[in-house]
MMTF fields as JSON, N, C-alpha, C and O atoms, coordinates in Angstrom:
{
  "mmtfVersion": "1.0.0",
  "mmtfProducer": "UNKNOWN",
  "numBonds": 359,
  "numAtoms": 360,
  "numGroups": 90,
  "numChains": 1,
  "numModels": 1,
  "chainsPerModel": [1],
  "groupsPerChain": [90],
  "chainIdList": ["A"],
  "bondAtomList": [4, 2, 8, 6, 12, 10, 16, 14, 20, 18, 24, 22, 28, 26, 32, 30, 36, 34, 40, 38, 44, 42, 48, 46, 52, 50, 56, 54, 60, 58, 64, 62, 68, 66, 72, 70, 76, 74, 80, 78, 84, 82, 88, 86, 92, 90, 96, 94, 100, 98, 104, 102, 108, 106, 112, 110, 116, 114, 120, 118, 124, 122, 128, 126, 132, 130, 136, 134, 140, 138, 144, 142, 148, 146, 152, 150, 156, 154, 160, 158, 164, 162, 168, 166, 172, 170, 176, 174, 180, 178, 184, 182, 188, 186, 192, 190, 196, 194, 200, 198, 204, 202, 208, 206, 212, 210, 216, 214, 220, 218, 224, 222, 228, 226, 232, 230, 236, 234, 240, 238, 244, 242, 248, 246, 252, 250, 256, 254, 260, 258, 264, 262, 268, 266, 272, 270, 276, 274, 280, 278, 284, 282, 288, 286, 292, 290, 296, 294, 300, 298, 304, 302, 308, 306, 312, 310, 316, 314, 320, 318, 324, 322, 328, 326, 332, 330, 336, 334, 340, 338, 344, 342, 348, 346, 352, 350, 356, 354],
  "bondOrderList": [1, 1, 1, 1, 1, 1, 1, 1, 1, 1, 1, 1, 1, 1, 1, 1, 1, 1, 1, 1, 1, 1, 1, 1, 1, 1, 1, 1, 1, 1, 1, 1, 1, 1, 1, 1, 1, 1, 1, 1, 1, 1, 1, 1, 1, 1, 1, 1, 1, 1, 1, 1, 1, 1, 1, 1, 1, 1, 1, 1, 1, 1, 1, 1, 1, 1, 1, 1, 1, 1, 1, 1, 1, 1, 1, 1, 1, 1, 1, 1, 1, 1, 1, 1, 1, 1, 1, 1, 1],
  "groupList": [{"groupName": "UNK", "atomNameList": ["N", "CA", "C", "O"], "elementList": ["N", "C", "C", "O"], "formalChargeList": [0, 0, 0, 0], "bondAtomList": [1, 0, 2, 1, 3, 2], "bondOrderList": [1, 1, 2], "singleLetterCode": "X", "chemCompType": "L-PEPTIDE LINKING"}],
  "groupTypeList": [0, 0, 0, 0, 0, 0, 0, 0, 0, 0, 0, 0, 0, 0, 0, 0, 0, 0, 0, 0, 0, 0, 0, 0, 0, 0, 0, 0, 0, 0, 0, 0, 0, 0, 0, 0, 0, 0, 0, 0, 0, 0, 0, 0, 0, 0, 0, 0, 0, 0, 0, 0, 0, 0, 0, 0, 0, 0, 0, 0, 0, 0, 0, 0, 0, 0, 0, 0, 0, 0, 0, 0, 0, 0, 0, 0, 0, 0, 0, 0, 0, 0, 0, 0, 0, 0, 0, 0, 0, 0],
  "groupIdList": [1, 2, 3, 4, 5, 6, 7, 8, 9, 10, 11, 12, 13, 14, 15, 16, 17, 18, 19, 20, 21, 22, 23, 24, 25, 26, 27, 28, 29, 30, 31, 32, 33, 34, 35, 36, 37, 38, 39, 40, 41, 42, 43, 44, 45, 46, 47, 48, 49, 50, 51, 52, 53, 54, 55, 56, 57, 58, 59, 60, 61, 62, 63, 64, 65, 66, 67, 68, 69, 70, 71, 72, 73, 74, 75, 76, 77, 78, 79, 80, 81, 82, 83, 84, 85, 86, 87, 88, 89, 90],
  "secStructList": [7, 2, 2, 2, 2, 2, 2, 2, 2, 2, 2, 2, 2, 2, 2, 2, 2, 2, 2, 2, 2, 2, 2, 2, 2, 2, 2, 2, 6, 7, 7, 7, 7, 7, 2, 2, 2, 2, 2, 2, 2, 2, 2, 6, 6, 7, 1, 1, 6, 6, 6, 1, 1, 6, 6, 6, 6, 7, 7, 1, 1, 1, 1, 2, 2, 2, 2, 2, 2, 2, 2, 2, 2, 2, 2, 2, 2, 2, 2, 2, 2, 2, 2, 2, 2, 2, 2, 2, 7, 7],
  "xCoordList": [153.057, 152.608, 152.55, 152.106, 153.183, 153.649, 155.0, 155.297, 155.976, 157.166, 157.068, 157.734, 156.253, 156.323, 155.812, 156.378, 154.668, 154.342, 155.309, 155.491, 155.995, 157.513, 158.278, 158.944, 158.581, 159.46, 159.487, 160.318, 157.977, 157.309, 157.448, 158.172, 156.692, 157.289, 158.48, 158.584, 159.606, 160.876, 161.524, 162.14, 161.326, 161.887, 161.354, 162.093, 160.101, 159.749, 160.079, 160.206, 160.325, 160.602, 162.316, 162.865, 162.779, 164.312, 164.373, 165.201, 163.625, 163.492, 163.023, 163.569, 161.97, 161.74, 162.764, 162.893, 163.438, 164.63, 165.96, 166.673, 166.036, 167.322, 167.158, 168.05, 165.892, 165.577, 165.774, 166.276, 165.395, 165.21, 167.017, 167.449, 167.913, 169.3, 170.004, 171.019, 169.31, 170.34, 169.429, 169.83, 168.664, 168.111, 169.166, 169.815, 169.475, 170.166, 171.537, 171.964, 172.239, 173.664, 173.618, 174.446, 172.07, 172.334, 172.215, 172.707, 171.805, 171.896, 173.39, 173.722, 174.131, 175.501, 176.463, 177.605, 176.374, 176.937, 178.352, 179.527, 177.713, 178.34, 177.862, 176.811, 178.94, 178.877, 177.852, 177.821, 176.667, 175.5, 175.136, 175.867, 173.749, 173.473, 173.371, 172.67, 173.953, 173.496, 172.045, 171.207, 171.608, 170.355, 169.877, 168.786, 170.989, 170.684, 170.285, 169.436, 170.877, 170.316, 168.745, 167.896, 168.839, 167.296, 166.418, 165.372, 166.532, 165.188, 165.22, 164.243, 166.803, 166.656, 165.99, 165.711, 165.776, 164.83, 163.407, 162.622, 163.149, 161.703, 161.454, 160.419, 162.081, 162.291, 162.168, 161.538, 162.615, 162.942, 161.354, 161.174, 160.686, 159.274, 159.124, 158.127, 160.277, 159.918, 159.599, 160.446, 158.58, 158.302, 156.959, 156.751, 156.363, 155.569, 156.885, 157.357, 157.096, 158.17, 159.14, 159.847, 159.397, 160.262, 159.274, 159.619, 158.072, 157.096, 156.715, 156.556, 156.605, 156.374, 157.645, 157.405, 158.785, 160.175, 160.388, 160.93, 160.148, 159.92, 158.821, 158.833, 157.988, 157.012, 157.244, 157.375, 157.211, 157.845, 159.128, 159.359, 159.816, 161.46, 161.674, 162.791, 160.166, 160.776, 162.144, 162.955, 162.066, 163.954, 163.53, 162.45, 163.998, 164.083, 162.831, 162.249, 162.131, 160.406, 160.795, 160.037, 161.91, 161.825, 162.509, 162.36, 163.161, 164.22, 163.031, 162.359, 163.098, 162.377, 162.25, 161.2, 163.605, 163.47, 162.608, 161.474, 162.775, 161.99, 160.35, 159.313, 160.607, 159.071, 157.904, 156.813, 158.636, 157.719, 158.076, 157.007, 159.001, 159.873, 159.251, 158.729, 159.176, 158.646, 157.531, 157.057, 156.596, 154.924, 154.624, 153.573, 155.554, 155.505, 155.555, 154.637, 157.074, 156.96, 155.996, 155.658, 155.844, 154.425, 153.031, 152.469, 152.669, 151.604, 152.223, 151.742, 152.858, 153.089, 153.346, 152.933, 153.93, 153.848, 152.831, 152.803, 151.434, 150.057, 149.49, 148.695, 149.532, 148.905, 149.288, 148.471, 150.666, 151.315, 150.779, 150.709, 150.531, 149.693, 148.567, 148.291, 147.584, 146.453, 146.605, 146.052, 147.208, 147.016, 147.299, 146.763, 148.322, 148.496, 148.031, 148.298, 147.243, 146.011, 144.848, 144.311, 144.395, 143.31, 143.669, 142.758, 144.848, 145.677, 145.427, 144.873, 145.714, 146.258, 144.296, 143.975, 143.69, 142.386, 141.329, 140.388, 141.312, 139.86, 138.847, 137.701],
  "yCoordList": [120.974, 121.405, 122.698, 122.768, 124.093, 124.901, 124.886, 125.733, 124.217, 123.886, 123.311, 123.829, 122.21, 121.284, 123.101, 123.366, 123.974, 124.748, 125.59, 125.686, 126.245, 127.198, 126.509, 127.204, 125.22, 124.602, 124.681, 125.072, 124.057, 124.072, 125.851, 126.439, 126.202, 127.772, 128.162, 128.554, 128.018, 128.461, 127.313, 127.756, 126.028, 125.107, 125.269, 124.893, 125.804, 126.601, 127.576, 127.814, 128.562, 129.992, 129.557, 129.855, 128.913, 129.042, 128.174, 128.467, 127.11, 126.636, 127.162, 127.059, 127.841, 128.64, 129.915, 130.267, 130.437, 131.114, 130.797, 131.483, 129.289, 128.797, 128.332, 128.032, 128.415, 128.108, 129.006, 128.694, 130.325, 132.026, 132.091, 132.296, 131.797, 132.119, 131.084, 131.296, 129.993, 129.064, 129.703, 129.34, 130.284, 130.658, 131.704, 131.612, 132.579, 133.7, 133.544, 134.25, 132.155, 131.398, 131.418, 131.834, 130.681, 129.709, 130.821, 130.702, 131.819, 133.122, 133.755, 134.093, 133.716, 134.541, 133.565, 134.025, 132.253, 131.242, 131.067, 130.838, 131.279, 130.705, 129.589, 129.0, 129.222, 128.183, 128.02, 128.732, 126.511, 126.333, 125.417, 124.539, 125.775, 124.717, 123.054, 122.688, 122.38, 120.91, 120.544, 121.048, 119.567, 119.544, 118.429, 118.328, 117.773, 116.784, 117.672, 117.217, 119.361, 119.931, 120.701, 120.954, 120.88, 121.321, 120.219, 120.583, 119.056, 117.882, 117.783, 117.65, 117.868, 117.523, 118.382, 117.949, 119.679, 120.879, 120.441, 120.599, 119.812, 119.672, 118.053, 118.022, 117.025, 116.335, 116.438, 115.599, 117.266, 117.883, 118.906, 119.345, 119.127, 119.598, 120.874, 121.594, 121.115, 122.513, 121.85, 122.171, 120.997, 121.04, 122.149, 122.333, 122.634, 123.46, 124.712, 124.917, 125.219, 126.311, 125.865, 126.729, 124.305, 124.482, 123.971, 123.61, 124.168, 124.102, 125.338, 125.628, 126.08, 127.331, 128.27, 129.477, 127.927, 128.551, 127.857, 128.653, 126.746, 126.501, 127.148, 127.113, 127.663, 127.811, 129.646, 130.157, 130.074, 131.612, 131.755, 132.479, 130.864, 131.617, 130.545, 130.169, 130.014, 129.269, 128.549, 128.559, 127.996, 127.094, 125.601, 125.405, 124.433, 123.143, 122.97, 122.151, 123.376, 122.803, 121.895, 120.992, 121.998, 120.945, 119.814, 118.76, 119.888, 118.478, 117.297, 117.326, 116.559, 115.061, 115.173, 115.514, 114.812, 114.587, 115.746, 115.374, 117.082, 118.109, 118.337, 118.697, 117.998, 118.139, 117.402, 117.825, 115.782, 114.915, 114.682, 114.621, 114.526, 114.591, 115.543, 115.093, 116.818, 117.83, 117.724, 117.895, 117.267, 117.125, 116.101, 116.07, 114.772, 113.61, 113.771, 113.598, 114.195, 114.457, 115.462, 115.329, 116.495, 117.185, 116.383, 116.218, 115.962, 114.966, 114.032, 114.318, 113.339, 111.974, 112.952, 112.38, 114.177, 114.831, 115.173, 115.332, 115.416, 115.764, 114.895, 115.253, 113.662, 112.335, 112.068, 111.844, 112.13, 111.639, 113.049, 112.857, 114.23, 114.817, 114.956, 115.921, 114.204, 113.887, 112.757, 113.075, 111.362, 110.263, 110.602, 110.082, 111.643, 111.728, 112.707, 112.578, 113.929, 114.564, 113.521, 113.691, 112.52, 111.843, 110.802, 110.339, 110.376, 109.732, 110.353, 109.647, 111.72, 112.102, 112.884, 113.354, 112.643, 113.687, 112.586, 112.864, 111.54, 110.209, 110.963, 110.514],
  "zCoordList": [93.818, 92.258, 91.501, 90.355, 92.43, 91.662, 91.411, 90.568, 91.838, 91.416, 90.082, 89.186, 89.809, 88.488, 87.263, 86.203, 87.913, 87.176, 86.777, 85.563, 87.534, 87.392, 86.782, 86.014, 86.726, 85.821, 84.569, 83.749, 84.502, 82.497, 82.095, 81.292, 82.793, 82.43, 81.826, 80.664, 82.85, 82.733, 81.501, 80.531, 81.664, 80.574, 79.223, 78.313, 78.886, 77.706, 77.148, 75.947, 78.595, 77.676, 77.175, 76.114, 78.125, 77.333, 76.206, 75.344, 76.028, 74.459, 73.595, 72.496, 73.721, 72.833, 72.128, 70.956, 73.463, 73.318, 72.55, 71.818, 73.063, 72.497, 70.676, 69.883, 70.499, 69.305, 68.396, 67.316, 68.701, 68.33, 67.808, 66.674, 69.278, 68.995, 68.039, 67.374, 68.097, 66.749, 65.64, 64.534, 65.587, 63.972, 63.859, 62.817, 64.58, 64.75, 63.95, 63.037, 64.688, 64.833, 63.007, 62.198, 62.795, 61.239, 60.606, 59.484, 60.789, 59.788, 59.116, 57.98, 60.545, 60.941, 60.522, 60.534, 60.118, 59.746, 61.0, 60.71, 62.541, 63.154, 63.843, 63.591, 65.019, 65.337, 66.525, 67.529, 66.119, 66.371, 67.526, 67.985, 67.995, 69.262, 68.822, 67.879, 69.421, 69.298, 69.077, 69.824, 67.948, 67.878, 69.201, 69.762, 69.393, 70.789, 71.825, 72.592, 72.132, 72.555, 72.506, 73.361, 71.295, 71.025, 71.336, 71.875, 71.165, 71.494, 72.753, 73.491, 73.186, 74.427, 75.566, 76.683, 75.111, 75.739, 75.763, 76.698, 74.497, 74.334, 75.098, 75.764, 75.086, 76.449, 77.583, 78.227, 78.016, 79.592, 79.756, 80.892, 79.104, 79.417, 78.594, 78.648, 77.766, 77.129, 75.695, 74.862, 75.198, 73.9, 73.524, 72.325, 74.195, 74.02, 73.453, 72.334, 74.511, 73.485, 72.616, 72.097, 72.245, 71.261, 69.673, 68.548, 70.29, 68.933, 68.222, 67.036, 69.537, 68.708, 68.817, 68.801, 68.91, 68.748, 67.299, 66.532, 66.774, 65.355, 64.688, 63.457, 65.203, 64.689, 64.096, 62.984, 65.22, 65.237, 64.306, 63.338, 64.919, 63.934, 62.697, 62.34, 61.967, 61.271, 61.014, 60.088, 62.08, 62.736, 62.458, 63.015, 61.776, 61.889, 61.404, 62.114, 60.498, 60.003, 59.171, 58.816, 58.787, 57.206, 57.609, 56.99, 58.464, 59.353, 59.992, 61.023, 59.184, 60.005, 61.413, 61.959, 62.185, 63.655, 63.965, 64.267, 63.991, 64.509, 63.853, 64.411, 62.598, 62.017, 62.708, 63.09, 62.768, 63.262, 64.638, 65.246, 65.411, 66.669, 67.486, 68.506, 67.277, 68.787, 69.038, 70.161, 67.523, 67.831, 68.348, 68.989, 68.228, 68.852, 70.546, 71.348, 70.81, 71.99, 73.261, 74.438, 72.149, 72.909, 73.199, 74.282, 71.98, 72.417, 73.617, 74.714, 73.628, 74.352, 76.056, 77.065, 76.197, 77.202, 77.773, 78.993, 76.723, 77.094, 77.545, 78.414, 77.32, 77.208, 78.732, 79.625, 78.874, 80.058, 81.558, 82.772, 80.828, 81.784, 82.007, 82.72, 81.583, 81.329, 82.267, 83.32, 82.353, 83.01, 84.747, 85.726, 84.676, 85.78, 86.523, 87.718, 86.144, 86.318, 86.636, 87.731, 85.893, 86.495, 87.468, 88.154, 87.622, 88.707, 89.852, 90.695, 90.226, 90.922, 91.771, 92.862, 90.696, 90.852, 90.734, 89.991, 91.254, 90.975, 91.447, 91.466]
}
């Protein structure tokens, strides 16, 4: 259980930072991080970090993939966590 918690903390911190880095790259017209990578981090468990990165950095908030996709991923993962929690703790 601790390993899962550490994993989630790390992947969310990475997602948050990557969204910030991509925002800086966008401002400087530099090579960008692929949208598939940004969304992949959310799917890999970093949906909270991705969502916070979108809000804090004001990044990708108008792109429908992100505007709707990241919250759907976040809600799906939250629901999955609840199901697993209740399954493991009857």
